[in-house]
C-alpha positions as CSV (number, residue, x, y, z in Angstrom):
1,M,46.7,-92.7,-59.7
2,A,44.4,-95.3,-59.3
3,I,42.3,-96.6,-55.9
4,S,40.2,-99.5,-55.4
5,S,36.8,-100.0,-54.3
6,F,37.7,-101.7,-51.4
7,G,37.3,-99.3,-48.6
8,V,34.2,-97.4,-49.4
9,S,32.0,-96.7,-47.2
10,L,28.0,-95.5,-46.8
11,K,27.9,-93.4,-43.4
12,Y,24.5,-91.2,-42.1
13,G,23.5,-89.1,-39.3
14,A,21.1,-86.9,-38.1
15,E,23.7,-84.3,-37.4
16,T,26.9,-85.5,-38.8
17,P,27.0,-89.1,-41.1
18,Q,28.7,-91.6,-38.5
19,T,26.6,-94.8,-38.6
20,A,28.4,-96.3,-41.5
21,V,26.1,-99.0,-43.7
22,V,27.7,-101.8,-45.3
23,I,26.7,-101.7,-48.9
24,K,28.0,-104.2,-52.0
25,D,27.7,-101.1,-54.9
26,F,27.1,-97.5,-55.4
27,P,25.1,-95.1,-58.0
28,S,26.3,-92.7,-59.7
29,L,25.7,-89.8,-57.4
30,L,26.1,-86.1,-59.8
31,G,24.9,-87.3,-63.4
32,K,25.4,-85.0,-66.4
33,R,24.7,-81.5,-67.5
34,S,21.9,-81.2,-69.7
35,S,22.9,-78.7,-73.1
36,L,21.1,-76.1,-73.9
37,E,21.3,-75.1,-77.6
38,T,22.5,-71.5,-78.8
39,T,23.0,-72.0,-82.4
40,T,22.6,-69.5,-84.6
41,L,21.3,-68.9,-88.4
42,S,24.8,-67.9,-88.6
43,D,26.8,-71.2,-87.2
44,D,27.2,-73.8,-90.0
45,A,27.0,-76.6,-87.0
46,Q,25.1,-76.5,-83.6
47,T,26.5,-74.7,-80.4
48,F,25.6,-75.4,-76.5
49,I,26.2,-74.5,-73.2
50,A,25.7,-76.2,-70.3
51,G,22.6,-76.4,-68.2
52,I,21.9,-78.0,-64.9
53,R,22.4,-81.2,-63.8
54,Q,20.1,-84.9,-64.5
55,Q,20.1,-86.2,-61.3
56,S,18.8,-89.1,-60.4
57,E,15.1,-89.1,-57.8
58,S,16.9,-91.4,-56.0
59,F,20.7,-92.6,-55.4
60,D,20.6,-96.8,-54.6
61,F,22.9,-98.8,-52.8
62,T,22.7,-102.7,-52.5
63,A,23.2,-104.3,-49.3
64,N,22.9,-107.4,-47.7
65,Y,20.1,-107.8,-46.0
66,D,20.5,-107.3,-42.2
67,P,17.0,-107.2,-40.3
68,T,18.7,-105.0,-37.5
69,V,19.9,-101.7,-40.7
70,Y,16.6,-103.0,-42.5
71,N,14.2,-101.8,-39.7
72,T,16.7,-98.9,-38.0
73,L,16.9,-97.4,-42.0
74,N,12.9,-97.5,-42.6
75,S,12.3,-96.2,-38.5
76,L,14.7,-92.5,-39.8
77,D,12.5,-89.7,-39.3
78,G,13.0,-87.2,-42.1
79,P,16.3,-86.1,-44.1
80,Q,20.0,-87.7,-42.5
81,K,23.3,-86.3,-43.7
82,W,24.4,-88.6,-45.9
83,A,28.2,-89.4,-47.2
84,L,29.9,-91.9,-49.5
85,T,33.8,-91.9,-49.0
86,F,36.6,-93.3,-50.8
87,S,38.9,-95.5,-49.4
88,D,41.6,-91.7,-50.1
89,G,38.9,-90.1,-48.0
90,S,38.0,-87.5,-50.8
91,G,34.0,-88.7,-51.4
92,Y,30.2,-87.1,-51.3
93,T,28.2,-85.7,-49.1
94,W,24.2,-84.6,-49.2
95,D,21.1,-84.6,-47.6
96,G,18.3,-86.8,-48.0
97,T,15.4,-89.2,-46.7
98,A,15.9,-93.3,-46.6
99,S,13.8,-96.2,-48.3
100,V,14.5,-99.8,-47.8
101,S,13.3,-102.5,-49.7
102,V,14.6,-106.2,-49.6
103,N,15.8,-107.3,-53.1
104,E,13.7,-110.7,-55.2
105,G,15.6,-113.7,-53.9
106,S,16.6,-116.6,-55.7
107,V,17.4,-120.2,-54.6
108,D,20.5,-120.8,-53.1
109,A,21.3,-117.3,-53.5
110,V,22.5,-114.4,-50.9
111,L,19.1,-112.2,-49.7
112,E,19.8,-108.8,-50.5
113,M,18.6,-105.1,-49.8
114,T,18.5,-101.7,-51.8
115,I,18.8,-98.5,-49.7
116,S,17.3,-95.9,-51.5
117,V,18.5,-91.8,-50.7
118,T,16.3,-89.9,-52.2
119,P,18.4,-86.8,-52.1
120,S,17.3,-83.2,-50.8
121,T,20.6,-81.2,-51.7
122,V,22.9,-81.3,-54.4
123,P,25.8,-84.2,-53.5
124,V,28.9,-82.2,-52.3
125,W,32.6,-83.2,-53.8
126,K,35.0,-83.7,-50.5
127,Q,38.9,-83.6,-51.9
128,A,40.7,-85.9,-50.1
129,A,42.9,-84.2,-47.1
């Protein structure tokens, strides 16, 4: 089954992610695992086991510039609870601290901002109900 990206939401809150931010795109939240080599002198090919995940230092979300959202997110004090929820109800939750910056601009273009969330916990997958 495939689903559309239509209806994906980013939410945050001090105790529960409830305040929605309208976004235009989202990053991959779980990186691939590193590979730990286990090859011995009796192996005729390299062998590996999975190591830890190589997570990004920040999760960057693009949004249309909105001065109210910009100021609100930049004034948040400390980590928040975050949720990226897909249209079928599945998604990720994590804790992190946000910062926002206005993106570069050009002639006849929409002004955008990047919401960067530095994770303090590993994103947890939540299956659709």
